[in-house]
N, C-alpha and C positions, 0 to 999 in steps of 0.2 A: 174561278178555276185556278188551281195551283198544282204545278207538276211535282211529283214525288222526287225527293233527292235520290242520287244513285244508291245510297245505302238503304234508304227506306224501300226502294224498289227491289233491292237485293233480298230483303227479308220476305217480300211478297213472292218473288220468283222461286225462292228456296223451298217454299211449302209444297208438300205433296201428300199423298194418301196416308203416310205414316209419320211424317215430320210436320207437326202442327206448330206454327210459329206465333203462338200467343203467349204473353207473359201474364202474370197475375199476382194478386195478394188475397189473403184470407184474414179479414179483420175480426177480432173477437171483442164484443162490446158489452158493457154492463146492461143489466136488465132493469125493468121489464122491457121487452121489445116494443118499439113504437108501432103504430098502425102503418100499413103499407102506403096509405095515402099521404101520411106525414113525411115518410121517407121520400116519396115522389115529389112532394112540394120542395124539399130541400134540394134535390138534384135539379129540378126544373129551374129553380131560382139561380143556380150557378152555371147553367148550360152556356150562357154567353161568354164565360171565361174560357171555355174549351170548344172552339169552333169544330174541331175534328169529330166531336161526338154527334154532330148532325151532318157529317159528310161521308160519302162513300167513294170507293175507288172506281174510276172509269178507265177502261183499257183503250189504248189507241189502236185503230184497225191495222192489221198486219204487223203489229209490234214495231211501228215506225218510230215510236218515241216512248219514253217512260210514261207509265200511267199518271193520271191526274186526280186530284181531289175535287169533287163537285158536291154541291148541296143535294141532299136527298129530299126530293119534293114530297115523298110519302113518309117522312120521318114520324115515327110513333114511339114515344118514350115507353109506353107500356110493353112494347115488344122487347126492349132491351133490359127493362127492370123486371126481374122474375122473382118468384116467391116459392119457397119450399120449406120443409120441416123435417127434423130428425125424429125418428120414433124414440120413445123412452128406452133407456135413460138419457139419451143424447150425449154419449161419451165421446172421448177422443177418437176411438176406433171408428165409430160411425161417421164422425166428421171427416176423417181421412178418406174413407171409402166414397163419401159424397163428392169431395173435391176431386178425387181421382176420376170419377165418372164425368163430372162437369168438364174437366179439362181434356177428356179424351175425344171431344167432338170439335171439329173445325168451326170457326165462325163463318157466318153466311156472307159471302163476298158481294151479294146483291144489296146489302144493307151496311150502315156504319158498323165498323169492325170492333164492337165492344158489347159486353153483357155485364149486368150487375145482379147478383143473386142474394136475396134476403133469406137467411136461414133462421128459422125459429126452432125452439125445442132443445137448445144446448143445455147441458147440465148447469146447476147452480144458478138457474134463472137467467143465463146469458143468451145472447143471440149472435149471429155472425153475418158477415157481408163479404161475398166473393166478388172481386173485380177481375174481369177477363178482357185483355186488350191485345190486339194484334201488334206484333213487334214492328210492323211498318209504320205504326202511329207514333211510337215512343221508344226510347231506350230506357234503361233502368233509372237513370238519374232524372230525366224529364218525367218518367212514369211516377216517381215519388212526388214530384212537384204537382203532377196532374191529380194525384190522390188528395193532396192538400188543398187543391183548388176546388174539388167537388165537395169535400167535407167542410165542417164549420170549425172555427178556432175558438168559439165560445159555446157554452152550454145552451144559452138562450139568446141567440143573435137575432137581430132584426133582418129578416130575409128580404133581399131586394125584390121588387115586383118583377116577374118574368118579362124580359125585354121582348118587344115585338120582333118577330123574325119572319122574313119572307125568303124562301129559297131563290137563289139566282137561277136564271134560265139554264137549262141543260144543253151543253154543246152537242152538236151532231157529230157522227163519225167522220164526215167529210171535213168539218171544221178542225177536229182534233188531228187528222192526218195532215192537213195543210199547215197547221200550226207547228207540228213536229218537224215537217220538212223545212219550214222557214227557220226554225231554231238550229237545225243541222247546218243550214247554209251559212249562218252567222257564227257558228262555233269556232272557225279559225280566227275570226276577229276577236272572240272572247279569249282565245289562247294568247293572241298578241297582247291584249290588254293585261293578262296575267303576267306576261314577261315584262312589260313596261312597269307594272307595279313592283315586281321583284327588283328591277334595276334601281328603283327609287329607294329601296332599303336593302342594299346588297349584303350587309352584314347578317341580317336576319335570314335572308334567303339562303345564303351560304351555310349558315348554321343548320337550318332545316334540312338542306340537301345532304350535308355531311351526316347528320343523324339518320336520315333515311337510308343512305348507303350502308352505314353500320348495321342498321336494323335488318335490312334485306340479307346481309351476310349472315347475321345471327339466326334469322328465321330459316335459312337454308338447312340448318341442322334438323328442323322439324320434319323434313321429308323422310328421314329414316324412322320406321315405325318402332314403337316400344315393344317389349316382349309380349307374346300372346297372353291374353287374359280374358276371363269371362266378363270383364267390364265392357268389352267391345263385341260387336256382331250385329246381325240384322235385328231390327226392332219392329214392333207392330204399332197399331194406332192407339192402343189402350195404355193408361197410365196408373201408376201408384204414386202416392204422395204422403210424406210424413215430415216431421220437424224435430229440431233440437233447440233448446233454449239456453241462454246465458244472459249476462248483464255487462254493459259497458264498463261498470265499475270493476268487474273482475278482470277485464282486458287491461284496464289502466293499471291495476295492481301488478299484473304480470309485466307490463311495459316498464313500470317503475323499478322492478327488480332486475330485469334482463335486457332493457332497452328494446329498440325496434319500433315498429308501427303497429297500428290496429290490424292492418292487413297481414302483417307477418304472423301475429298471434292467431288470426282466423285461419290462415292457410296451414299453420302448424297443427291446430287441433283437427282440421279436416283430414290431414295426413294421418293423424292418429286414428281417426274414424275409419279410413280406408284400410289401415293396418288390421283393425279388428274384423272388418268385413272380409278381407281376403283370407285371414286366418280361419274365420268361421266357414269359409267355402273350401277349406283344405288346400288353398293355393299358397305358393311361396310368398313371403313378405320381404324377401331379400331383393328388393327392386325399388324403383321409383314409379310413381303414378304421374304420368304427364297430363297437365291440365291447361286448358285455354282459359286465360284470365282476361275478360273484357276490361278495357280501360277507357274512361271517359276522356275525350279530347275536346270537351266543350269549354270554351273560354268563359271568363267571368261575365262578359257582356252578352252571352247567349242564353242565359237562364230565362225561363218563361217561353222558350220556343219548344214546342212539342214535336221534335223530330229526332232522328238518330244522329248522334255525334260520338261514336264509340269506335275504338280500335281494340287491339288485343296484344297480349304478350303470352309466351308459352313458358310455363314453370314446371319443375319436377317436384312433386310432393315426396319427401324422403321417408316413405313408409318403412324402409329397412332399418331406420334408427329407432331403437326401442325406448331410450330415455327421452322423456318429453322436453327437457331443457336443451339437450343436445340437438333434438329435432328442430326446436325453435331457432337455435343458433344457425343451423344449416339453412333454414328458410330465409332468415334475415340476411345472411351473406349472399344468397342467390338473388334475392329481390333487390338488394343494393346494386348488384352487378347489372340486373335487368333494367334498372332505372336509367343507366347510362348506355344501354345497348342500342337504343334507337328503334326497338321493335315496334313500339306503339306509334311512333312517328311514321315509320315505313308503312305500317298498315293503313294509317290515315291517308298517306300519299297515294297508295294503290287504290283505295276506294275513291278518292277524288279524281284520279285519272280515269276511272271507269265511267265517269260522267260523260266522256267524249265518245264512248263506244255506242254503236247502234243498239237499240234496246233488245232486238232479237238475238244478236250475238252476245250481248251482255248476259241475257237470261241463260243461254246455253253454256256460256263460259263459267258462270257462277255455279251452276249445278255440277259441272265437271270438276271445278277447282275445289269446291267444298267437300267433295268425296275424298280428295287426297288428304287434307288436314285432319278429317275426322277418323281416318285410319291411323293418323299419327298422334292423336291425343286419346287419353282414356276417359276424360271427364271434362266438364266445364264448371268453373267456380266464379261466381259473380258477386261482388260485394258492393252494395248500394247504401249510402248514408241517407237515412230518412229524417223526418222532422223530429226535433228533440223537445217538442212542446205537445201538450195534449190536444187531440182532435176529437170532434164530436159529430155524431150523426143523429139528427132529429132529437137532440137533447141528451143523448147517451154517450158517455165517454168511451173512446176506443181504448181498450186495455192493452192489446198487443196486436201486431200486424205480422203475419207469416207470409213469406214470399213463395212464388212458384216460378220455375224456370223451364222453358221447353226443351225437348230432346230432338235431335236430328241426326241424319247420317247413320253412323254405326256406334254412336255413343249411347249407352244404356242407362247411365246415371248422371244427373246434373245437380249442382248445389247452388242455391242462391242464399245470400246473407243480407238481412235488412235490419237496420237499427231504428228504433222508435222510442222516444221518451225514456231513455235510459236502458231499454231492453235491447237484446241482440238475439235475433231469430235466424235459424238455419232451416231453409225449406229444401227438402230433398225430393226430386222427381225421379222415378224409376219406370222402366218399361214393365208393363203388368206381368208379362210372362217370364221375362228374363231377369228381373230384379225383385223377386218377392221378399227379399230380406233387407230392404233398405232401413228398417228399424234398427238393425244391428249397426249400421253406419251412424244413425242418429245417436244411439246410446254411446257409441264409441267417441263421437264428437264431445258429448257432455262429460264422459269419463276423462278424456284428454284435457279438457278445460279444468276440471277439478284437480287433476294432477299438477298442472302448471300453477294453479292458484295456491295449492298446498306448498309447492316448491318456493313460490314467491314469498309466502309467509315465513318460511324457514330462513330465507336470506334477508328479509326486511330488517331485522334488528342489526345485522352487520352493516347494511348499507346506510342506515339512518345517520350515523355520525359523519359519513362521507358527504351525504347530501347537505347536512347542516353546515359543514365546513365550506362547501361550495357556495351556499347561500350567504354565509358571513363574508366570504371573499368578494362576492358580487356586490354586497351592500357597501363594503369598504372601499371599493374602487372610486377614484375621483372622477367626476364627470368630464367627458372629453371637451376640450376647448376648440371653438371654431376659429 
């Protein structure tokens, strides 16, 4: 039995009839598709790597404590692995519709919170694999690690024999309540321990505290809502989904010409996509689109832990800037400022403090609090680096991996970015009724990227001599003496 972290529990409590808190990916694999049984053997062989796949959430009576993970005594892999097919010709439009329908339904809380859908019948002899995981299980970064754990790194690996597994005894409601009360009784002691730990490294503690104070001050500006827009408003339970494609090599070409980071380029082209979307809706583009940008605060030693370690910053996408290079420069300057603002640290500190709140108050408070920020942001953009090596499923190579991000509150469109094996995919989720035109956003993203690449190619000949001079200067420097 393991208790959910405060942040994991938050994603569980935030879910309601229209805000479905599952994340996902859509993998496109080379054909021919394997047999359903062969795919099941692969997943079963790797289940021991991911204990969460055989655990379900157990709630504490009267919400006296955070929910706990317990082994599912009735775990049935066949329930979680599902099979479907597209009718001919199996084109992109049919795949988009299928994924939208699959993601429009909540996961069953009485069972482990994941599903995997095998999709046959894709065009060009390909097949697909939808993974659907509740956000309380993983954040985006650990979710990409989880995907790598379930798939193979070789075309024909030697699959380990499925490990013997016996579910642990199910705790009773009385046991959970007593355990929660006992933990609450010792939490003052835990706070004293945290204070003592901070005094042993006062420099680090002071630096974190200062960053948190700066971040809270900067985050206070988010309380003021952005201008009214069709991007915000009530949502329903049904979803649309589409995607845009690029290559990491294109992003690197743009970075080489104009500096900045991968994330700067990504946010810049998304801003261009929203510019085209708003223009297509007949709305003014002389504005910013405010986005919540999740930021991983997972330390180097925390990889391999499948829980949530994510905070957020708030950025303004400058859709009012028409020229793509100027738009990129504005994003780069803003993100450089946000790096030093402390917003991500402040968000992480707030989530950590929530661990001391009684679970019932935490649940009510989170629902109230999240309604405020989602009136204050127009969209969510999350960028997750994925594996840069080929992955395989039952001997078939994964050609690309397209991400899915959930919607909540009053946000009608969200964008997820995922990189895999040199490719860069933008997955766009929209409310089915209020965002029927998300393809306009996707094509706008691809158009903005092509504009930046063309601009980079125009300036590349002028920058090449400068780079060469810098490299010669670096080679000519004498090594430092110790």
